C-alpha positions in Angstrom: 64.5 145.9 64.2 64.0 142.4 65.6 65.6 139.5 63.8 63.1 137.1 62.1 62.2 134.1 64.3 63.1 130.8 62.7 60.3 128.4 62.4 60.5 125.0 64.2 60.9 123.3 60.8 63.9 125.5 59.9 65.5 125.0 63.3 65.0 121.3 62.9 66.6 121.4 59.4 69.6 123.4 60.8 69.9 120.8 63.6 70.0 117.9 61.1 72.6 119.7 59.0 74.8 120.4 62.0 74.6 116.8 63.2 75.5 115.6 59.7 78.4 118.0 59.5 79.7 116.8 62.9 79.6 113.2 61.7 81.5 114.1 58.6 84.2 115.9 60.5 84.6 113.0 63.0 84.8 110.5 60.1 87.5 112.5 58.3 89.3 113.3 61.6 89.4 109.6 62.5 91.1 108.8 59.2 93.6 111.6 59.5 94.4 110.8 63.2 94.8 107.1 62.3 97.2 107.8 59.4 99.2 110.7 60.9 98.9 110.2 64.6 97.7 112.9 67.0 100.9 115.0 67.1 101.4 115.2 63.4 97.8 115.8 62.5 96.4 119.3 62.1 92.9 120.7 62.1 93.8 122.5 58.9 94.6 119.2 57.2 91.3 117.8 58.4 89.4 120.8 57.1 91.2 120.7 53.7 90.2 117.0 53.4 86.6 118.1 53.6 87.0 121.1 51.4 85.9 123.4 54.2 87.7 126.1 56.2 89.5 125.5 59.5 87.1 127.9 61.1 84.2 125.6 60.2 85.8 122.7 62.1 86.4 125.0 65.1 82.8 126.1 65.1 81.9 122.5 66.2 85.0 121.6 68.2 87.0 123.8 70.6 90.4 122.4 69.8 92.3 119.6 68.2 92.4 117.8 71.6 88.6 118.1 71.8 88.2 116.7 68.3 90.5 113.8 69.1 88.6 113.1 72.3 85.3 113.0 70.4 86.8 110.7 67.7 87.9 108.2 70.4 84.6 108.6 72.3 82.6 107.7 69.2 84.9 104.7 68.5 84.4 103.4 72.0 80.6 104.0 71.9 80.4 101.9 68.7 82.4 98.9 70.0 80.9 99.0 73.5 77.4 98.9 72.0 78.4 95.9 69.9 79.7 94.0 73.0 76.6 94.9 75.1 74.4 93.6 72.3 76.4 90.5 71.2 78.0 89.0 74.3 74.7 87.9 76.0 73.9 86.0 72.8 76.9 83.7 73.3 76.3 80.5 75.3 78.9 79.5 77.9 81.5 81.4 79.9 84.5 80.2 78.0 82.8 80.9 74.7 81.9 84.4 75.9 85.5 85.0 77.0 86.9 83.8 73.6 84.4 86.0 71.8 85.4 89.1 73.8 89.2 88.4 73.3 88.8 87.9 69.6 86.5 90.9 69.2 89.0 93.1 71.0 91.9 92.0 68.8 89.9 92.2 65.6 88.4 95.6 66.3 91.7 97.2 67.2 93.5 95.7 64.2 90.6 96.3 61.7 91.8 99.8 60.7 95.5 99.1 60.7 98.1 100.2 63.2 97.0 103.8 63.1 93.8 103.6 65.1 95.2 101.0 67.4 98.2 103.2 68.2 95.9 106.3 68.6 93.7 104.5 71.2 96.5 102.9 73.1 98.8 105.9 73.2 96.2 108.6 73.9 95.1 106.4 76.7 98.3 107.3 78.4 97.8 111.0 78.1 98.6 113.4 81.0 95.6 115.5 80.1 93.3 115.2 83.2 90.0 115.7 81.4 90.9 113.3 78.6 92.1 110.7 81.1 88.8 110.9 83.0 86.8 110.5 79.8 89.0 107.5 78.8 88.5 105.9 82.2 84.7 106.2 81.8 84.8 104.8 78.3 87.0 101.9 79.3 84.7 101.2 82.3 81.8 100.7 79.9 83.8 98.8 77.4 85.2 96.3 79.9 81.8 95.9 81.8 80.6 93.0 79.6 83.7 91.0 80.5 83.4 91.8 84.2 79.7 90.7 84.1 80.7 87.4 82.5 83.3 86.8 85.2 80.9 87.9 88.0 78.2 85.5 86.9 80.7 82.7 86.6 82.1 83.4 90.0 78.7 83.2 91.6 78.0 79.8 90.0 81.4 78.5 91.0 82.5 78.0 87.4 85.7 80.1 87.8 87.8 80.9 90.8 86.1 83.0 93.5 89.4 84.1 95.2 90.3 86.6 92.6 88.8 90.2 92.5 87.0 91.1 89.3 89.3 94.1 88.5 92.3 91.8 88.6 90.6 89.3 86.2 89.7 92.1 83.9 93.3 93.3 83.8 94.6 89.8 83.2 92.6 89.7 80.0 93.0 93.3 78.7 96.6 93.6 79.9 97.8 90.6 78.0 95.9 91.5 74.8 97.3 95.1 75.0 100.9 93.6 74.9 99.9 91.7 71.8 98.5 94.9 70.2 101.6 97.0 71.1 103.8 94.4 69.5 101.6 94.8 66.4 101.9 98.6 66.5 105.7 98.5 66.9 106.6 95.8 64.4 103.7 96.2 62.0 103.6 92.4 62.0 99.9 91.5 62.2 99.3 88.2 64.1 96.7 85.7 63.0 93.7 86.8 65.0 92.0 83.4 65.3 95.1 81.6 66.5 96.1 84.4 68.9 92.6 84.6 70.3 92.4 80.9 70.9 95.8 80.8 72.5 95.0 83.7 74.8 91.7 82.1 75.8 93.4 78.8 76.6 95.9 80.7 78.8 93.3 82.7 80.6 90.9 79.8 81.1 93.6 77.6 82.7 94.2 80.4 85.2 90.5 80.9 85.9 89.1 77.4 86.5 89.0 76.3 90.1 91.8 73.9 91.2 90.8 70.3 92.1 90.7 69.9 95.9 93.9 67.9 96.1 95.9 70.4 94.0 94.5 73.3 96.0 95.7 71.6 99.2 99.1 71.1 97.6 99.3 74.7 96.5 98.4 75.9 99.9 101.0 73.6 101.4 103.7 75.1 99.2 102.6 78.6 100.2 102.8 77.7 103.9 106.2 76.1 103.5 107.5 79.1 101.5 106.2 81.4 104.2 107.8 79.4 107.0 111.1 79.3 105.2 111.0 83.0 104.7 110.5 83.5 108.4 113.5 81.2 109.1 115.5 83.1 106.5 116.5 79.8 104.7 118.7 80.5 101.6 116.9 80.0 98.2 118.7 76.8 97.4 117.8 75.3 100.7 114.2 76.4 100.1 114.0 74.6 96.8 115.6 71.4 98.3 113.1 71.3 101.2 110.2 71.9 99.0 111.3 69.1 96.7 111.6 66.7 99.6 108.1 67.7 100.7 106.5 66.4 97.5 
């Protein structure tokens, strides 16, 4: 006997229920992973928090790793969409930079050290599939900043002698150190103050040097290079450079 064919309306209803269930699982898993960390969390604990069986969770996700990957993916999708929507509304390169820095700090600190640690630590995983997914997610997440820098370089507003990936790493590398300090010490810095200080530091490195300072900097590079070729001791190097000023 053939099984009854589900009507399109019933199939649609099942699809809606499945989608709702997936969202519920991801929401609870996000909370559990944030509070317990990946290693200490279990799918059973996530299932019990929802008052469902472990098998129900595994009917939507193949493993705990798969579930964690999807939690982080949804998180990245949310914050990436916000940046893509909001950054173009900010006027001025420096203001856009400050907005991105502050947004990054505020977003990662919003849910406490748990989610911050999960995103930062799982980003160092040796799992190849997870690492590839993280790379794609981060590429999208950092794209608005690279676009800001690319536009500013074309207009000559910021230095054109630095590659975009290096400028991106300058910003996100420094902020990651701030975030790790927060994770380790549980001492939350003032977001507004920290964002302003970081932006000042980044901007001073980004703006083009005046012509005379650029020439002086190039002169010091050439002197240092010449001294290295002559194998002049470090103290002699410093003395010659001082006399050249």
